[in-house]
Each structure stands twice: as structure tokens, then as C-alpha cells.
C-alpha positions as CSV (number, residue, x, y, z in Angstrom):
1,M,38.4,-51.4,-14.1
2,P,35.2,-53.2,-14.7
3,S,32.8,-51.7,-17.5
4,P,29.2,-51.1,-16.8
5,E,28.6,-53.8,-19.1
6,A,30.7,-55.8,-16.6
7,N,28.0,-55.0,-14.0
8,Q,25.3,-55.8,-16.2
9,P,22.9,-58.8,-14.3
10,E,22.9,-62.2,-16.0
11,G,20.4,-62.0,-18.7
12,G,19.8,-58.4,-19.0
13,T,20.6,-56.2,-22.4
14,E,20.9,-52.8,-23.0
15,G,17.8,-52.7,-25.0
16,G,15.4,-54.8,-22.5
17,T,13.2,-54.0,-20.2
18,V,14.2,-53.0,-16.8
19,S,12.5,-54.5,-13.6
20,A,11.6,-52.6,-10.6
21,W,14.5,-54.2,-8.8
22,A,17.1,-54.7,-11.3
23,S,20.0,-52.7,-10.4
24,L,19.7,-54.8,-6.8
25,G,20.5,-57.8,-8.9
26,I,23.8,-56.5,-9.4
27,R,26.4,-57.0,-6.3
28,D,28.3,-53.9,-6.2
29,F,25.4,-51.3,-6.3
30,R,23.4,-53.9,-3.8
31,L,26.6,-53.2,-1.6
32,L,26.4,-49.7,-2.1
33,W,22.7,-49.3,-1.5
34,F,23.0,-51.6,1.4
35,G,25.4,-48.9,3.0
36,S,23.8,-46.2,2.1
37,V,20.7,-47.5,4.2
38,F,22.6,-46.9,7.4
39,A,24.6,-43.9,6.3
40,T,21.3,-42.0,5.5
41,T,19.8,-43.1,8.6
42,A,22.3,-42.3,10.8
43,R,22.2,-38.7,9.1
44,E,18.4,-38.2,9.6
45,M,18.5,-39.4,13.0
46,R,21.2,-37.3,14.1
47,V,19.7,-34.3,12.8
48,V,16.5,-34.8,14.6
49,V,18.1,-35.6,18.1
50,N,20.5,-32.3,17.4
51,F,17.2,-30.5,17.4
52,Y,15.9,-32.1,20.0
53,L,18.8,-31.6,22.5
54,V,19.2,-28.2,21.5
55,F,16.0,-27.4,22.6
56,E,16.3,-29.0,25.9
57,L,19.3,-27.1,26.4
58,T,17.8,-24.0,25.6
59,G,14.3,-24.0,25.3
60,D,14.5,-21.2,22.5
61,P,13.1,-21.8,18.9
62,L,15.7,-19.5,17.6
63,Q,18.2,-21.7,18.8
64,L,16.6,-24.3,16.5
65,G,16.7,-21.8,13.5
66,L,20.5,-21.3,14.2
67,T,20.9,-25.5,14.3
68,G,19.1,-25.5,11.0
69,L,21.6,-22.4,9.4
70,F,24.9,-24.4,10.7
71,Q,23.6,-27.6,8.8
72,A,22.8,-25.3,5.5
73,I,25.9,-23.4,5.4
74,P,28.2,-26.2,4.3
75,I,26.4,-27.1,1.5
76,M,27.1,-23.4,0.5
77,L,30.5,-23.4,1.2
78,F,31.6,-26.9,-0.2
79,G,29.2,-28.1,-2.8
80,L,31.7,-27.1,-5.5
81,F,34.9,-28.6,-3.6
82,G,32.8,-31.8,-3.1
83,G,32.3,-32.5,-6.8
84,A,35.8,-31.5,-7.4
85,L,37.1,-34.1,-5.0
86,A,34.8,-36.8,-6.4
87,D,36.5,-36.2,-9.9
88,L,40.0,-36.2,-8.2
89,L,40.3,-39.1,-5.8
90,D,38.9,-42.5,-5.9
91,R,35.4,-42.7,-5.3
92,R,35.2,-45.5,-3.3
93,K,38.1,-44.6,-0.9
94,L,36.4,-41.1,-0.8
95,L,33.1,-43.0,0.6
96,M,34.9,-45.0,2.8
97,A,36.4,-41.8,4.0
98,T,33.2,-40.1,4.7
99,Q,31.8,-43.0,6.6
100,V,34.7,-42.7,9.1
101,L,34.3,-38.7,9.5
102,G,30.7,-39.5,9.8
103,M,31.0,-41.4,13.2
104,I,33.3,-38.5,14.6
105,P,30.8,-36.0,15.5
106,A,28.4,-38.4,17.1
107,L,31.5,-40.1,19.0
108,A,32.6,-36.7,19.9
109,L,28.4,-35.4,21.4
110,G,28.4,-38.9,22.9
111,V,31.6,-38.4,25.1
112,L,30.4,-34.9,25.9
113,A,26.8,-35.8,26.9
114,M,28.6,-38.5,29.2
115,T,30.5,-36.6,31.2
116,G,28.0,-34.0,31.2
117,G,29.8,-31.2,29.5
118,I,28.0,-30.7,26.1
119,E,26.9,-27.6,25.4
120,V,24.8,-26.1,22.3
121,W,28.0,-24.8,20.4
122,H,29.1,-28.1,20.3
123,I,25.9,-29.3,18.8
124,F,26.8,-26.4,16.3
125,L,29.8,-27.5,15.5
126,A,28.7,-30.9,15.1
127,T,25.8,-30.1,13.0
128,F,28.3,-28.1,10.7
129,A,30.5,-31.1,10.3
130,T,28.3,-33.8,9.5
131,S,26.7,-31.9,6.7
132,A,29.8,-31.0,5.4
133,T,30.7,-34.5,5.5
134,S,27.5,-35.4,3.4
135,T,28.5,-32.3,1.3
136,L,31.5,-34.0,0.0
137,E,29.9,-37.8,0.1
138,F,26.9,-36.8,-2.3
139,P,29.0,-36.5,-5.5
140,A,31.0,-39.5,-4.8
141,R,28.2,-41.6,-4.6
142,M,26.5,-40.2,-7.4
143,A,29.8,-40.4,-9.9
144,Y,30.6,-43.8,-8.4
145,M,26.8,-45.3,-9.0
146,V,27.4,-45.0,-12.9
147,R,30.3,-47.6,-12.7
148,L,28.2,-49.9,-11.0
149,V,25.2,-50.5,-13.2
150,P,24.7,-50.5,-17.1
151,R,23.4,-47.2,-18.3
152,S,19.9,-48.5,-19.3
153,H,19.6,-49.4,-15.5
154,L,21.0,-46.0,-13.9
155,L,17.5,-44.3,-13.7
156,N,16.4,-47.3,-11.7
157,A,19.4,-47.1,-9.5
158,I,19.1,-43.6,-8.8
159,T,15.2,-44.1,-8.2
160,L,15.8,-46.8,-5.7
161,N,18.5,-44.5,-3.8
162,S,16.1,-41.8,-3.3
163,L,13.2,-44.5,-2.5
164,L,15.9,-45.4,0.2
165,N,16.3,-41.6,1.2
166,Q,12.3,-41.3,1.5
167,T,12.4,-44.3,3.9
168,A,15.1,-43.1,5.9
169,F,13.4,-39.7,6.5
170,F,10.9,-41.8,8.5
171,I,13.2,-44.3,10.3
172,G,15.8,-41.9,11.1
173,P,13.7,-39.7,13.1
174,A,11.8,-42.4,14.9
175,L,14.6,-43.7,16.2
176,T,15.3,-40.6,17.9
177,G,13.0,-42.5,20.8
178,L,16.3,-44.1,21.9
179,V,17.1,-41.2,23.9
180,V,14.4,-42.3,26.7
181,L,15.8,-45.7,26.6
182,V,19.2,-45.8,26.3
183,G,20.2,-41.6,27.3
184,V,21.6,-39.0,25.3
185,D,25.1,-40.2,25.3
186,G,23.7,-44.0,24.4
187,T,21.9,-42.4,21.2
188,F,25.0,-40.9,20.2
189,F,27.2,-43.9,20.2
190,F,24.5,-45.9,18.6
191,N,24.4,-43.2,16.1
192,A,28.0,-43.8,15.5
193,G,27.7,-47.3,15.2
194,L,25.3,-47.3,12.3
195,F,28.2,-46.1,9.9
196,V,30.2,-49.5,10.4
197,P,28.1,-51.4,8.1
198,G,28.1,-48.9,5.6
199,L,31.9,-48.5,5.7
200,L,32.2,-52.6,5.3
201,A,29.6,-52.6,2.6
202,I,31.5,-49.9,0.6
203,A,34.9,-51.6,1.4
204,M,33.6,-55.2,0.1
205,I,32.9,-53.4,-3.9
206,R,35.0,-54.2,-6.5
207,T,34.5,-52.1,-9.0
208,S,37.3,-49.4,-9.5
209,G,36.6,-45.8,-8.1
210,A,39.7,-44.4,-9.1
211,P,39.6,-41.2,-11.7
212,E,40.0,-42.0,-15.3
213,G,42.5,-40.4,-17.7
214,E,45.5,-38.5,-16.7
215,R,45.5,-37.7,-12.7
216,Q,44.9,-33.9,-12.1
217,G,45.9,-31.8,-8.9
218,A,43.9,-30.0,-7.0
219,S,43.1,-26.7,-7.6
220,L,40.5,-23.7,-8.4
221,K,41.3,-24.4,-12.3
222,M,39.0,-27.7,-11.5
223,I,36.2,-26.0,-10.6
224,V,36.3,-23.4,-13.4
225,E,36.4,-26.0,-15.9
226,G,33.3,-27.4,-14.4
227,V,31.6,-23.7,-14.7
228,R,32.4,-24.1,-18.4
229,F,31.3,-27.6,-19.2
230,I,27.8,-26.4,-17.5
231,S,27.7,-23.4,-19.5
232,R,28.3,-25.4,-23.1
233,E,26.1,-28.7,-22.1
234,K,22.4,-26.8,-22.8
235,I,20.6,-29.9,-21.6
236,L,22.5,-29.8,-18.0
237,L,22.3,-25.7,-18.3
238,S,18.5,-26.0,-19.0
239,M,17.7,-28.5,-16.4
240,L,19.5,-26.4,-13.6
241,A,18.1,-23.0,-14.6
242,M,14.5,-24.4,-14.5
243,D,15.0,-26.0,-11.3
244,F,16.5,-23.2,-9.6
245,G,13.9,-20.5,-11.1
246,V,11.3,-22.7,-10.5
247,V,12.1,-23.3,-6.6
248,M,13.1,-19.7,-5.9
249,V,9.1,-18.5,-6.9
250,G,7.5,-21.7,-5.8
251,F,9.2,-23.3,-2.6
252,F,6.0,-24.1,-0.4
253,R,6.7,-25.8,2.5
254,P,7.2,-22.6,5.0
255,L,3.7,-21.9,3.8
256,L,1.7,-24.9,4.7
257,T,1.9,-23.8,8.5
258,V,-0.1,-20.7,7.4
259,L,-2.5,-22.4,5.3
260,A,-3.5,-25.1,7.7
261,K,-4.3,-22.2,10.3
262,D,-5.4,-19.4,8.0
263,V,-6.8,-21.2,5.3
264,F,-8.1,-24.6,6.4
265,G,-8.5,-24.2,10.0
266,V,-7.2,-27.4,10.7
267,G,-4.9,-28.2,13.9
268,A,-1.7,-29.8,14.6
269,V,-3.0,-33.6,13.6
270,G,-4.3,-31.6,10.0
271,L,-0.8,-29.5,9.6
272,G,1.1,-33.1,10.0
273,F,-0.7,-34.7,7.5
274,L,-0.5,-31.7,4.9
275,N,3.5,-31.9,5.8
276,A,3.3,-35.8,5.0
277,A,1.3,-35.4,2.0
278,P,4.8,-34.6,-0.4
279,A,6.3,-37.5,1.1
280,V,3.7,-39.8,0.2
281,G,3.7,-38.4,-3.3
282,S,7.5,-38.5,-3.6
283,V,7.4,-42.7,-2.4
284,L,4.4,-43.0,-5.1
285,A,6.6,-41.1,-8.0
286,S,9.8,-43.5,-7.2
287,S,7.2,-46.7,-7.0
288,T,5.6,-45.2,-10.8
289,I,9.3,-45.2,-12.0
290,L,10.3,-48.3,-10.9
291,I,7.3,-49.9,-12.2
292,R,7.8,-48.1,-15.3
293,G,11.0,-49.4,-16.1
294,R,13.1,-47.2,-18.9
295,I,11.9,-43.7,-20.0
296,R,13.2,-43.0,-23.3
297,R,11.9,-39.3,-23.7
298,Q,13.5,-38.4,-20.2
299,G,14.0,-34.4,-21.5
300,A,10.3,-34.4,-22.2
301,T,9.6,-35.8,-18.8
302,F,11.3,-33.5,-16.9
303,L,9.6,-30.5,-18.4
304,T,6.5,-32.3,-18.1
305,A,7.1,-32.9,-14.0
306,V,8.3,-29.2,-13.3
307,F,5.2,-27.9,-15.6
308,L,3.0,-29.8,-13.7
309,Y,4.6,-28.9,-10.5
310,S,4.3,-25.3,-11.1
311,A,0.3,-25.9,-11.4
312,S,0.0,-27.9,-8.3
313,L,1.4,-24.7,-6.8
314,S,-1.2,-22.7,-8.1
315,L,-3.7,-25.5,-7.2
316,L,-2.4,-25.6,-3.5
317,G,-2.6,-21.8,-3.3
318,T,-6.3,-21.6,-4.7
319,A,-7.7,-25.1,-2.8
320,P,-10.8,-24.0,-1.0
321,W,-10.8,-26.8,1.3
322,Y,-8.7,-29.0,3.0
323,G,-8.8,-32.4,1.1
324,L,-7.9,-30.5,-2.4
325,G,-4.8,-29.1,-0.6
326,L,-3.6,-32.4,0.7
327,L,-4.2,-33.8,-3.1
328,A,-2.0,-30.3,-4.2
329,A,0.5,-31.1,-1.5
330,G,0.9,-34.5,-2.7
331,L,1.2,-34.0,-6.3
332,L,4.1,-31.5,-5.4
333,G,5.9,-34.1,-3.7
334,Y,5.2,-36.3,-6.9
335,T,6.2,-34.2,-9.4
336,D,9.3,-32.9,-7.7
337,S,10.5,-36.4,-7.1
338,I,10.1,-37.7,-10.8
339,S,11.9,-34.1,-11.9
340,V,14.8,-34.6,-9.2
341,A,15.4,-38.4,-10.7
342,V,15.4,-37.6,-13.9
343,R,17.7,-34.7,-13.4
344,Q,20.1,-36.6,-11.5
345,N,20.1,-39.6,-14.0
346,L,20.8,-37.4,-17.2
347,T,23.6,-35.3,-15.3
348,Q,25.6,-38.4,-14.8
349,L,24.5,-39.7,-18.5
350,V,25.4,-36.2,-20.3
351,A,28.9,-35.8,-18.0
352,P,31.7,-37.7,-18.9
353,D,33.5,-39.7,-16.0
354,A,36.0,-37.1,-15.3
355,M,33.4,-34.4,-14.8
356,R,30.6,-36.3,-13.1
357,G,31.6,-35.3,-10.1
358,R,31.7,-31.4,-10.6
359,A,28.1,-31.4,-12.5
360,T,26.5,-33.3,-9.6
361,G,28.1,-30.7,-7.4
362,F,26.7,-28.0,-9.2
363,S,23.6,-29.7,-9.2
364,V,23.4,-29.6,-5.6
365,M,24.6,-26.2,-5.2
366,S,21.9,-24.8,-7.6
367,A,19.2,-26.8,-5.6
368,S,20.3,-25.6,-2.1
369,L,20.6,-22.0,-3.4
370,G,17.2,-22.0,-4.9
371,N,15.7,-23.3,-1.5
372,A,17.3,-21.0,0.7
373,I,16.4,-17.9,-1.7
374,G,12.7,-19.6,-2.3
375,S,12.5,-20.0,1.8
376,M,13.1,-16.1,1.9
377,E,11.3,-15.0,-0.9
378,A,8.2,-17.2,0.2
379,G,8.2,-15.5,3.6
380,F,8.7,-12.1,2.6
381,V,5.9,-12.1,-0.1
382,A,3.5,-14.0,1.9
383,A,3.8,-11.2,4.7
384,I,2.8,-8.7,2.1
385,I,0.0,-10.9,0.1
386,G,-0.7,-13.7,1.9
387,A,0.1,-17.4,1.6
388,A,-2.5,-18.4,-0.8
389,A,-1.5,-15.8,-3.3
390,T,2.0,-16.4,-3.1
391,L,1.5,-20.0,-4.1
392,T,-1.0,-19.0,-6.7
393,F,1.2,-16.3,-8.6
394,G,4.2,-18.3,-7.9
395,G,2.4,-21.5,-9.4
396,V,1.7,-19.0,-12.7
397,A,5.2,-17.5,-12.9
398,A,6.8,-20.6,-12.8
399,M,4.4,-22.3,-15.3
400,V,5.6,-19.3,-17.6
401,F,8.9,-19.7,-16.7
402,V,9.1,-23.4,-17.8
403,L,7.3,-23.0,-21.0
404,A,10.0,-20.2,-21.7
405,C,12.8,-22.4,-20.9
406,G,11.0,-25.2,-22.9
407,F,10.8,-23.2,-26.1
408,G,14.0,-22.1,-25.7
409,W,16.3,-24.7,-25.2
410,K,14.5,-27.5,-27.3
411,E,17.7,-29.7,-26.9
412,L,16.1,-30.9,-23.4
413,W,12.8,-31.4,-24.9
414,R,14.2,-33.8,-27.8
415,H,16.6,-35.5,-25.9
416,R,15.9,-39.2,-25.5
417,V,18.3,-42.0,-23.9
């Protein structure tokens, strides 16, 4: 199996400066990135098309909520399993399999739409299957990425992958307009076709995806080993704890609608800009990391980003006018993206190859569970004390929690790469 050093671009060194697009100069990473463009765009497109079709069939907002639920459940059920598979199987072949599996729900819905037999439960089932496939794919993709680039380029590669996802969040939903041009069935067939370039690109990657060391059999023991590993690695444990705790008391997205109406007094257009501000901040954050190149004190960077995220929550809650609210929402997206990129990078660097899939799976599970609990907590508390106060006090609580974790786990603050 080629080593990461073998994948290093000509003229690069482990200690040298990493340019903004350095990882794209590496053939195998470029192929993985290219394949991700199509796969991620297809998934984001299908999410919006499914919501559109459910509402067209039922006209019931509750059904939209159920669609979202079927999207979230597989993450909870298969997050750890997907991580274990990424450590058990050949990661390149697993990624190829997820591309094929990604086509099947779209093709099935396309046939059902063409024959006029599509029903809401079909969309629920397809949504569940699509989300389950994505849950299996992400740990394998992240763990495989480490083999494709030198360690010095890993943060750059992860940031480029994040920038790709942010772009897909715009392009995928925009492709929903194909429904008007080619119909629902044609849109689903087009969606299935988007996975083909991704499959071909991954098939062309030369770096081995086979697991290192002695091959294990699939068992519950693998997940137990993953739990023990996370509990021993204080850097990973502290990042997971902080991410979970801060999101649990500081999940802001459900409250933006309330702020737009009751605090800032803006209409639908103003709400749209308020929801777009975090995405703009995320793109700026990715650009900052790419321009910066290398970050030595990544532990301190993570702590600082999470603390500033918490402070931005309080700023959003106390903002007296709309412009300041937009700035606070943008800062939330900016700081969140930096903390996520650093957390993903350190997860891959700290975990050995045989444990990277499970470490990533735990990270996904923690973030998803925190988002789910945070969404419920935000709505419940806001109903009692109001959206602005919920964000303000949530931000203060999060800042205190981050400081406590920072002083309690000094290994993270001191960590350098």
C-alpha cells in the first residue's frame, strides 16, 4: 500500500508551506474529491426533491417533519456500525458500493413516478435508505482520505472537502428546478446518473483501501473497542464532549424564524438572508483555512473557535437590530466550520488507521445526537423564556462549559501538529 509520503505532490515537504489547493495536486485525492462533487450534489438535490414531492402529494407540513425524521433515524442507528465497517472492509470498495447503493432509491422513485404509483411511504423508505447509505459512506471517506495525502496536507484536504459540501448545499437544491423541465421521473433518473462519475472516479484511485494489520471479523467487540479507545484518548474525548455540550445548549437554527419575526421584524426575504448568513460564514471559514495553510496549535484553535461560537450565540440573542443579527449568524457559521474542520483533522491524526472509521463514526453520532437534543431543547426553552433569552443564556452556559473543559483537559490546549 502506498504510504502518505508516496502521495506527496512533487516539490512538497512535510514541513513546508501548504498552498490553498495543495491537496488537489495529488492524483488520488483529486479523484476522490471529484467523485464527492457528484455524490454530495446528488444527495442534497434528492433531499429537496423528496420534500417537494411529499408536500405536493399531501399538502401537510407534518409529513415534511416525518420526512426529516426518516432522514435522521439512520444516523442514530447506523453511525457506529458505519464506522466499524470502515475499519473492517476495504474502504475504496466500500465507497464504490455506497455509490451504487445511492442510485437505487432514485431509480426506484423514478420508476414509480413514471408509472404513477408513487406514494408518500415510498419517499419515506427512500429517504431512510439514502440517509443510511450516507451514514456508511462518510466514515469510510474520511478514514480513506488520510491515506491519500501527507499528514501535513490533511487539514487542507478536509477543508477542501468541507468547501465542496458547502457548494453542494447550493447546487443540489438548485437542480430541483429540473422537475419543471423533465418531470419528477426524469429528475430522479438524472439524480441517479450523478453517482456514475463518482463511481468511476473512485474506481480509478490506486491507493489501497484494504485494512491494515490482522483482518477482524464483524462483531459487537469492534464497537466496544471503539468506545474504550475514545475514552482513553483525552484529546478526542474532550472534543466530542465540548461539541456535544455546546450544541445541546446552543442549537440556534430553529430559532432564526422566531428572531426574524418577533425581534427583527423582517419578512420572508429577511429570514432567507438570516438563514443564509451561517452558510456564508462557513465558506469564509474554509477560505481562511485554505489561505492560512497549516495550523500548528490545532487544539488551541479548536478551543478558541468553540468559545467564540458560544459568544456569538449570546451576541445573536442580544442583538437589537437586524444587521447585528446577520453578523452574529455569520460568525456562528464561521466559528462552527473552523471547529468542525479541526475536529475532523485531529480525529484522523490521533486515531490509528485501524480505528479511524470508528473514531469518525463516534464523532458523527455525537454531533447528530447533540443536534437532535439541541433542537428539542431550543424549542422547549424558547416557549418558556423566548428565543432571544434562550440564545443569550445558552451562549453564556456554553462559554462556561468550554472554559471548564479547557482547564480540565489541558492536553487539548497544548496539542500541536
